[in-house]
N, C-alpha and C positions, 0 to 999 in steps of 0.2 A: 347632375355634375360631374366631369369626367376629374374623379381625385388626382389621375396621371398627366393631366394638362397642368401647366403653368398656371398660376393663381397670381392676379396682379392685383392688387388691394388700392383703389385708387382711383378716379376717372380724371383726373386733372390733366394737363397737357405733360405731365412725365409717363402719369399709366397710361394717359391714351396713346402715345408714341411707344413705349415699352410693349403693349399690346400689339399692336399694328404689326411691330415690327419680326413679335415670335408668329406671329399666324400668317405673315409673309413669307417667313423661313418654313412653312408647311407646317407649324409645333402647334398641338391646340391651346388656346387660351382662355381662361374664365376671369373676366372683369366681376371688381365686386364696389359697387361706389353704393354710400350709405345714402347720397340725396335721390329721392326726395323722401325717403323715412326718417332721415334726421339731417335736417340742415345745420348751417354752419351761420357765423356770424358775417361773413363778407357774400355768399353768394344769392343771387337772387334766382336762381335757377336750376331744374334740375338735368341741363344740356351736361355733356362731357366736356371735356377741354374750356371750361366757361370761365373767360377773361375777368377777374374782380376789381383789378386795379385798371392800370394803364391800356389803351387798346392798340400801343406802338410796343414793335418787335424792336423799335430803335435802327441804328443804320444798316442799308441794305449794302453797302460799296464794301466788297470784299477784297478790294485790292488794297486800301487803306486803312480800313477800320478793321478793328478783330472783332467786332460783334456781326460786320457783314462777312467775314470769312466763315465766323460760323454757320450761319444762315447757309451759304453755300456748300460747306461740308454736308450740311443735313440735307439740302437737296439732292447731293450724289449718292445720299443713303438713301433716296427715295421717302425721304420721310413724311410722313403724315401732314404733320402739323404745318410745316413748310409749304405742302401742297395746297393745305386748304388756306393758309395765309395768303398763299399768291391767288387763289381765285378768289378772294374777298377782298384785293386791298384796297386801299381809300388811298387817295392823295395826301402826301404827308412831307414833300422836302424827297428830300434824302432818305428818308426812312422807311420802314414797312411797317405801316397803320392798317389795321384791317376794320371791316365793319363785324363789332363781336358778335352780335346775336348770329349772323348767317355765318361766321366763319363755326361757333360751336356746335351752328346745326347740321356743318357740314359734314365736322370732326363725328359727330353723335352718329349722323347716319351711315358713315363709311363703316365703322364697326357694327355699327348692329348688321348691317348688310352682310358683312364677310364670313363665310360659313365656318369658320376653325375658332372663330369668335363668340363666347357665350358671357351676358352680360346680366347679373344677380343686382337686386338693388338692393342689399341691405348692407349694416353696419359690422364689419368684423371687428366683433368687442373682445380687447385683450389680446394672446400672443393668435395667429394663423394655428389652428387643428394642427396637431403632428403629423397626421397623415399627408398633407400638403406635403409632397416631398421637393418643391420648388416655389418661393412665392415671392414677389416684388412687392415689397411696401412703398408704395407712391403717393403717400400721405399728405402729404406736402405742409405746411407751414399750420395747416388748422385741423392737423392730428386732432382725431377725438382723444377725450384724458381718459378713455379705458384703454386704448392701444397706448399712447403715449405714456401712461404708469406701468402698463405690461413691458415696455422695452426700456423704460426707464429699470425696473426692476431683472430685466435680464441681462444690463450690462453692465449695471451698479454703477453707470456712469449718471450725473447731471446733465439734462439736458439742457441746451443754451436755447434761449431765450430773446426775444431783441422786437421792438414796435414797429410795425409798417403801417403806412399813412395812405387815404386814396384821395385824389385829385376829385373836384366837384365838375360836374357837366352842365352847362347852360342850353338853352334853346335856342339857337339861331335867330329865331324872330326877335329876342328881347334884344340880341346885341345893336346897338345902337352905328350901322355903316355909313355914317357923314362924319362918324371919328374914328373908328377902326378900317385896317385897310388889309388888304388881300397879298402876300408877300411870304414867299418862303425865306430862309435866311442866306444870303448871297445869292438870291435867285435860283437855288441849286431843284430840278425836279424830281428826281429820286423814281422810284417803282409806282406806276400810275399816276403820276404827279404831273402838274407845268408847270412849277416854279412860283406860283402862288398857291400855296397851299394851306396857310396858315392865316387866322386872325389876328392883327398884331395892333394892340392898346398903347397909346403912347402917354407917358406920363414925363413932367416937366418935374424939374428939382424940388419945389414946395409940393407938389402933389405926392411923389414919391416919401416925401420926409415926412407927412401926414399919413402916407398910407404905413410907413413903418412905425412911427407911434401908435396906429390903431392898432397893429398885430400884435406888438408888447403889448398893449393893455388891453388886448379882449381877453375872454374870459374861457380857458382851457379845460379839456376833457380831465377830469380828474384820477388819479389811479391809485387802484385797491394797493393796499398797502404790501401785498405779495411781488407787485409788479413795479415799486419805485426804484427797484435796483436793476431792473431792465433795460438795457443801453438800444438807442436805435441804431438802425443798418445806415451807413452814410451816404448810400446811394440815394436815399428814399427818403432827407430828412423832412420834417413838416418845416413848412416855411416861417411858422413863427422863432422854431428853433433856430435856424438859419440866422432869421433876424437878430436872434437872443446874442449871437456870436460875432456881430459888427451889424453896423447901419447898412454900409456900403457889399455887404456880403450878396444880398440878392441882383446888385446889380452886374457880379462876376460871376453870376447862376443861372438862375432861369429866367429874370427879369433883364438878360445884359440886351443891350441895343445893338450889338456890331451885328452888320450885313446886313441893316434894315434899312432903308427910306421912307419916310413917312410923305406922299405924294402930296400933300396937303403943303406942306414945309421939308422941301428936298434940301436946302441949304445948310438945315440944323438937324444934328442927331438925335433923337430922343435922349431925355437923362435915363428912363428905364422903357421897358416895353415885356407886356405882358404877354404872351402868346396863346392861342386857343386852337386844339388841332380836331381835324372832324374826326367822330367818333360812331357815326353809322352811313349806310350805304345813302341813304335820303339827302342825306348834308344837314338834318335838323339838329344831332344833338351835337356840340363840340367843348372837348374836356379843356380846362385851364393845365396846362403844360407845367408839369412840374410843382404847382399848387397842391402837393400834398400839406394834411392839416390835421390838428386834433382841439380848432377852434369850434367851440360849440356853434350848435346851428345859428342861433340867431345871431350871433355876431359873426359867424362867415356871410352871410347875408346882409350885413350892415356894411362891413367891410370890406368887399368884394366888390359891391356897388360904389365903391370910394374911386373904382378904376375907370378912366374916361372911355366910353364906350361902354360899360357895364352899368351904369346908371340906372337902368332898369332891367335889370338881369334876372331870369328866371331860372331857377335851377332844377334841371327832372334830376339831379341829386346833388346832393352836399357831401361833401369829405367826410372821412373816417379814419378809426384807427384800430387797427387788431394787433394781436400779440403773434410772434411766430415761434415756432421751434425750430430748431436744428440739432443733430449728432454731432460728437467731437470724431468727426470720418477719420481724422488720420490716426487716429488711436482705436478706433473699433472697426475701423472696415479694414478689409483688405483689396488687392490691386485692382479685383473687379467686382469690387462695392460689394461683395459678401461680410456679414456681420461674421467676426471673426468666433466671437462664442457660439453662435448659432448659423453654420454654414449655407444652411435651406431657405436662410433668409438674405434677401438681395434688398439694398434701398434706393432708391430713386429722385431723383426732384429735390427741389429745395430744403428737404429734410437731410439733404447729404452736406447742404452748406455749401450750395451754389446758391446764387442770387439773379434775378431775372428771368426771365419768362422762356428764354432761347436757351439758357443756360441750363433749366430745369428739363424741358426736352430732349435735350442733346443726351444728358443723363440717363434721362428713360429711353431713347434710342440706344444706349450702349446698353444700358441693363439688359434688356428685349435681346439682343444679339449672342449677351454673353448668357442669357438663360436657355435661348432656343441652341446655341451650340452643345449647351450642355446637355440638352433633351436629348442630340442627336447623337450623344457619345463622342464628341467635340472639345477640344482645349478651348477653351475660348482665347479668342485672337486681340491683346491690347492694340488698339490705335495708336501710330506712329507719335510720338512725345513733340514731334516737328509740326503736328497737328493742333486746330484750333480744340479740338474733342480730347484729344489726346493730352494735350498741355495742362486743359481742364480736368482731367481725372485725375492724371500726376499730381495736381495740386491736392486736391481733395482727399487721396489716398494716400499722401506722404509727402507729398510738396513742402508742405506746411512746417515752418520747424522754428519751435518758442525759443526763450534763452534757457530752458534748460534740458535742450537738445529734441524734445518729444511734442506732440500734438498735446498743446495744454489749452484745457478749458475755459481759460482765464484770457488765453490770446487768438484761438482760431477764430475765425469772424466767416462771413456769407461774402463770396469772392464772384463776382463780375470777370468774364472773358475778358483777358488786355493782353496787349503782346509782351508785356513782360514777364509772362508767362511761360512764352515761348521761348524758345536758344534763337540768339542772331544767325541770320543767315552769311554765310561764307563768299558769295557772290555778288554782293552790294556794288554796286556802280557808284563810282569816284566822282565821277563827269559825265557832263548828258550828250546829247546827240552831237553837238557841235565842237567839244573839247573843254569846254567852261566847267570848272570844279563847283561841283554841289557844295553848298555851306547849308548850315541852317536849317528852316524846315524842310526846302526842298531835299538834304539829304537825309533828314528824317524819312518823308513820306518815300525815297528811294529803299531806306531799309524794309521799309512794311511793305511793300511793294516784291521788294525779294524776298521777306520771309512767308507774305501770302503764299506767292508764286508756288515756293516748294513746298507749303503745307499743302495743296492741294495736288502735287504730284505725286507726292508721298502717300496722300490719302488715296488717290487712283489705283496704286501700287498695290495698298492695302486690301483695296475691296476686289482687286482684281483675283488678287491670292486666297480670300476668305470670306468671300460673298456666296451664299449657299444659291440654290436656286428656289426662285421666287414662285408663289402659288397666283 
């Protein structure tokens, strides 16, 4: 083990991307991944960058979607995660979904074969050794208890926690295709898609009402006493929690019927729709989109088989729930994600308070670039705040302002990338090509396109000024 290399603790999306960026800049890196020596409650394999929840990286539209913009920025930064995702993409309408096993194997192979990367399969129990001069902690939301305790003692801050839920996966052969039909919302093809990339199960009003009743009455996983005050992340709420907030909530969320037409009943829109998205390259496994749940297994099987088309459903995996942790980053981390109380430690991924696969990988990308620059005795260059990566970084390190004017542990919550984090563009068009004034949705889309175009222009300028020669 090279004590002078950068050490990356954790082999998830953020850690894998950080290690790749460091090595590609010509700096040696040692990765530490505790699996399979110590497994987690959510992982199934020892592969690096294993996807434990959804297999979707969400929208790939860089012009009008902030997530798609983040995708494109990462591609231009030669991201390993995006390269592997593009190589193993699956049909998913306007989203970028991947074959989860092939994706993780691709990332693992590329990291194992890189001449400047050493992978150590061991648990870093407690704080990293003091002789490690540069460390990136990318242990994610499932940080081991010993390391969590050490970080807590070092910072003097209570780590925040929230519950994250996993959606079930169904065997395609058990779906009734005489009821379910193939269609992407608004027939949008997206990367690797055809416009018919989802399986759609229609519900009429009586069936929907019965389904809601069953959800509310179903037996849920009980919490331990110390978990009862842990909140959910709003971007990944269990369906029964959404249902409890109002009987129509699911119809305006994951079960919304808009943009879909049942070919067997084209004149009447379904009251609600359950969508399934392809989960592997063979097309044999499909996950229930947005159906994170904490229902007990027996009730999951019974209730989900109430959905038309899933009456005989066989589940490759049922839903689940796990507890995530993250730091009070605005208070604890500096602008390059170093721990203020111990600057040799950087943090990356979900533990910093970003939410989502691609956001985690993006923060890993940045920490990798920052750490490599320091190893080359250069000052880390922050991406412009007009870029998606720069805006996300600025938010988690200082953009969150609570009622007391500081980053309060009671109010700082995980954040997905969104246009609200980026400043408005000055050159947003007000009229279309024929001189008609843009209003409403068209005006909003024009604003997003202007912000996205500016972001990529500024990113390219930043990369030209600060990218090192790669290996």
